N, C-alpha and C positions, 0 to 999 in steps of 0.2 A: 277539674279540681275535686278533691275528696270532701265529704261532708264537713268534717271537723276543720279542714283547712279553710273552707268557706266561712265557717262559724268564727274562726279566729280573725279572719280579715274583717268580717262585719263588726266584731267587738272592737278591734283596733280603730276602725272608722268611727264607731260611736264614741270612743274615748277622745279621738281627735276632734270630732264635732263638738263634744262637750267642752273641750279646752277652749274652743273659739266662742261658744255661746255663754258659758259660765265664767264670766270675767273674774269672779272671786275664787274660782277654782275649788269650790266646795265638793265634798264627797269624793275627792280624788283617791283617798285611801281605799274606799270601797271599790272604786273603778279598778284600781290596781289589783285587788284581789280577784275581780272578775277576769281581767286580762290574764293573770297568772294561771287561773283555773282553766281557761280556754286553751292556753298554750300547752299546759300539762296534759289535758285531755287529748289534744291533737298528737302529741309526741307518743303517749302510751298506747293509744288506740290505733293510730294510723302509721306511726313510725316517723323517724327523722329522715328528711332528704334536704339536700343543699339548697334547693329552690326556696325553702321556707326559712332559711337563715335570716334574711332581712326582717321577716315578721317576728322571729324570736328576739332579734336585737331591739326592734321597736317595742316589743312587749317589755323587755328589760328597762328600756328608757322610760316607758310610761310608769313602771313601778318605782323608778328612782325620781320621777318628776315631783313627787311629794316633797322632796328635799330641796327643790330649786326655789330659792327665795328671791334672788335678785332678778330684776327685769331683764338684764343682759343675758343671764343664763336661760331664762324662759324664752327669749327671742331666738337664741341659738338652738334651744331644744325644739321649738316649734318649726323652724326652718328645716332642721334635720329630720324631724318626724314626718313632715310632708314628703320629702324626698324618699325616705325609707318606705313610707306607705305606698307610694307609687310603684317602687321596685317590688315590694312585698306582694302587691296585687297582680303585677304583670308576670313575674317569673314562674309561679306555679301554673299559670294559664298557658304560657308559652311552652313549658315542658311538663305536660300533665301526667298524672297517673291515670291513663285513659281506660275506657271500657270498650270492649268489643260489642258490636250490635248483636243482639240475640238472633241466631239463624232461624230458618223457617220452622225448625223443630218437628219435622216428621219423626225424627229420632233424637233422643238425647245423645250426648257425646262422652265417650270414655277415652282415656289415653294411657299408654304404658310405654316404657322405654327399655331398649335392649342395647347391650354392648356386644359387638361382633368382631371377630378376627379372621381375616383372610390369610390363612397360612400358606397359600400358594404364591403370594406376592410380597415383595419387599416394600417397605415404606420409603418412598423417594423424597418425601418432605421432611425426613429426619436425617441428621448427620450420623446417626447410629446405624451402621451398615447391616446389623443383624436383626433390626426391628421389622416385624411384619405389619402389614396394612391393617389398621384398626379403624373402626368408626362407631359412632353412636346413631341409633335409629329410634325414632319416636313414632309410634303408631297411634292414630286416632281412629275410633271405630264406633258404629252405632251401639248405643247402650240402653239398658233398662233404666227407667226413671227411678231416681233415688234422691229425694230432696234433702236427705239428712247429711249427705256428703258435701265437703267443701270443694270449691272450684280449684282446679290446678293452676299453678303459676304459669305465666306466659313463657318465661325463659327459665328452665329448671336450674341451670348453673349460672345464673345472672351475676353472682358475686365474682366469678372468674372471667366470664365471657365479656361483660360490659366494659371493664377496664381495658381489655385487649382490643376491643373494637374501637373504643375512643382513642386509644393510643395510635392505632393504624391510620386514623383520619386526622391526627394532629390535635386532638382535644385532651384536656386533663383527664386522668384516669377515672375521677369521680363523676364525670360529666353525665354518664348514662346510668348511674347507680340506682336512680329511682325506678328503673324498669323492673327491679326485683319485686316491687309492690303490685305490678299489673297482674290481674287474673284473667283467665279465659272462661269459656262456657263449658269446658271439659272437666270431667271428674276422673281423678287418677284411679286406675285399677278397678274401674266399675265393671259390673257384670254385663257381658255382651247381650244385645237384644236377641230374643228368640223369634222375632217377627218373620225372619227369613232364615233358611238353613245356612246359606252362604252369601257372602257379599263380595262384589267386584272390588279390586284393589287398584289404587293409583299411587305411583311413586313420585314424590316431589323433590326437586333439586333447586337449591337457592342460587342467588347470584354471587358475584365475587365478594368475599369477606362478609357474607351474610350469616344466616344460621337456619337451622331446619324449621324454625317457627316464623320466618319472616313473611310468610303468606298465610298466617293464621286466619285472617278474615275469610279467605277463599277456602281453606281447608275445613273450617268449621261448617261452612255452608254445604260443602260436598258431603261431609259425614252426615249432616242432618238429613240429607236426601238419600242416604243408604249406601254410601261408599266407605270402604276402609282406605285410609290414606297413610302412607309411610313416608316420613321426612328424614333425611340423613344429614348428619354432620360429618363430613369426610375431610381429613386433613388436606390443606392446600386450597380448598375451595372456600372454607369458612374462616372467620376471624380467629377462632380458637376452638379446639376440641379437647375436652377434659374427660379422662377415662376413670373408671371406678377405682383404680389403684392410686389415684392422685396425680399421675403424670398427665402431661398435656402437650399438644403441638400447636404453636401459634401460626396464624396466617402470614403470608408474605406481604411486603409493601405493595401497594396497589400497582405501581409501575412495573414491578417484576412479574406479578401474576398476570397482568394484562399482556405483557410481551409473550409469556408462555402460552397464553390463550390464543393470541393473535397468530402465532406460528401455526396453529392448527387450522386457521382460516385462510391464510396466505403466507407464502414463504417470505420471511424478513431478510433484509440485507445481511444481518448477522444472526446466526442461529443462537437463540438464548440458551443459557446453561442453568442447571439446577444441581446444587452441590457438586459442581465441577463437571457434570455430565451434560453433553450437548443433547438438547431435546429437539431432534430433527422434525418430529411430528407434533411438537407442542405437548400440552398436558390433557387435551380433550380425550384422546383414546384411553388414557389411563383413568380419567374420571368416568368414562363410559363403562369401563370394567367394574367400577363400583356399583353401577346400577344392576349389572348382571349378578354381581355378588349379593346384592340386596334381594334379588328375586330368589336366589338359592336359599337365603335365610328365611324368606317368607314361606317357601315350600317346606322347610324344616319346622318352622313354627306351626304351620298348618297341620303337620303330622303329629307333633308333640310339643306343645307350648310349655316352656319351663315356668311361665307365669300362670298357667292354668286358666287362660282366658280365651284364646283364639283358636284352639285346636279344632280342626274340621270346620272352621267358619270362614276361611279365606278361599275365595274362588280363584285358584291359580291358573285357570284357563281364561280368565278375563282380567288381564293386567294392562293398565294404561300408565303413561308417564307424562309429567308436565313440569315445566320450569320456566323461570324468567331470567333474561340476560344470560349470564354464564350457564345457568341451569337449563335454559332453552337449547343452547348449543350442545350441552352434555346429553340431554334426553334424546335429541335428534340423532346424535352419533350412536347412542345405545340402541335406539329403535331401528337403525339401519343395519345393525349387526345381530341383535338378539331376537329370534323369531317368536319368543314367548311374549313379547310386547305386541299388543293388538291395537292400540290406539295411542295417539300422541298429541299433546297440546304444547305449542311453542309460543312463548311470549317475548317479544322484543329481543330477537337474537339473530345476528348474522350467522349464516350456515357454514360449518367446517368443510374443508376440501373434500373429504371422502364422501360426505353426504351430497355435496354438489355434484360429485362424479357419478354416484350410484342412485341418488334420489331416495325417496321413501316409498314403501310399498303398502303402507297401512293407512287407514283413515286418520287424517291429520287436520287439526285446526291451528291456524296461525293468527295470532293477535298482535297488532302493532298500531301505529298511527301514520298519518300521511306525512309527506315530505315537508310541507309548510309548518306543521306542528313541530317537527324535529328542528327546523330552523328557528322557530319561535323559542323553543327551549334553549337553544344555543345562545340566542340573543339575550335571554333573561338570566341564565345561570351558567353559561359557558359549555365547553365540550362540543362534541359532535361536529367534526370537520365535515366538509362537503363530501370527501371520500367516504367517511364513516356512514353518512346518510345514504349515499348511493349504494354502498356495499350492503347495508342492512336491507334496504328496500328491494334491490335486485335479487339477492340470494333467497330471501323469503318468498318472493313472488315466483321465482324460478322453480323452487321446490314445489310450491302449490300447483303451478301450471303443469307439472309433469306427474302429478299424483295419478296412479292408475285406478284408485278407488275414491270413495267419498271424501270430501274435504271442504274446509271453510277458510276463507281469507278475510279477516275482519280488520278494518282500519277505523280507529276511534279518534275523531278530531279533538284537539285540545287536551290530549292525554299525554302527560310527560312520562319519562322512563320510570321514575320511582312510584308513580301512581298505580303501577301494577303490583305493588307490595303494601306492607303495613306502614311504611315510613311516614306517610301523611298523618297517621295517628300519633306517631312519636313527636312530631313538631307541627301541630295543626296550623300555626300562623306562618309556616314556611311558604304558603301560597302567596302571601303578600310580599315576600322577598324574591319571588319568581322561581322557586324551586319546584312547585307543583303546578299541574294544569287543572283538569276537571275536578279533582278531589277537593 
């Protein structure tokens, strides 16, 4: 919870306590002024979010309580106030405006966003046949220290992204609106650090219906240690991509994108279609081409950055890729085809058919959890058929066993699928509902 949210809850509790102790209800008019002041401070300084509505309603009731003269009205008010207070205290804590842990801080963190168009490919996730493939790319980089700048928002286009994400998962559009208030430890358009001439670059790909910022906890730590990280919002993979001209492409329903993804892992009984076209190889090869296109963009930015920040600071001879879930599948496919990629981190991903056939030839780390943990997650929150579990475990271990160069295979007990992302920060009490493991 934010400071003024906590202050408002404390003031409301003090008013409620005074109602119980002060039987003659003296000085309630003064208490009402204090409550009103605390509520207005919270709204104007920290902003309105739906989780605070019960607190605002309770504040209004407290201000009106001065006019409650009959005992019946006061009893009704007191009962309602207790219920509202409990809800007012719980909701903001269950759905917080959270803070990211400050990284190790060898370097400060800067961030900048680019819009790129791949004119060589058509956009298969749009029904407009002449549209070219577009994507948004956000780059985080080691920066010079500048304490005067404000921290960048967690999700830049939160006002359009969060309603789309909530809708895809069956929640009201406003459900995730509070994420627009979350800040990171990065500074927009900060000056790049001159501690090193060039920095190695890592490309991040999110999971199904995620976003380029969904592993910010990990990205910030990597950047603070001296890496440049590029995260992409590519249509079809994420919940929504909004472009500078105001147009956008929404993600597909989870069942449809999963079928298109699974076709790349094994042949389904019925070949899935996308806009009427059979996708015999699924969508993973197409997403893997996005990674190669991003590398092309990084090479151009390194030659002449339109933002005047990263020119000649990206070491394009040292490129790594990492991703979780869908992202892990995509980066593995890209690493098997593009020899500019020198290292790969795969997190929680069954391997696609072409990677299983040809293997990976570069240093690779695979992070997952053991079979019993996957079964525990299924027991607590559903999903993960026995076939899914065996497919994940076998394909990742098989790729690791056939690596011709250095590699790591790491299984973390009690680690659930979403624990590899920022999601436990979004809903911290989800662990008590069985959605998270170690986090």
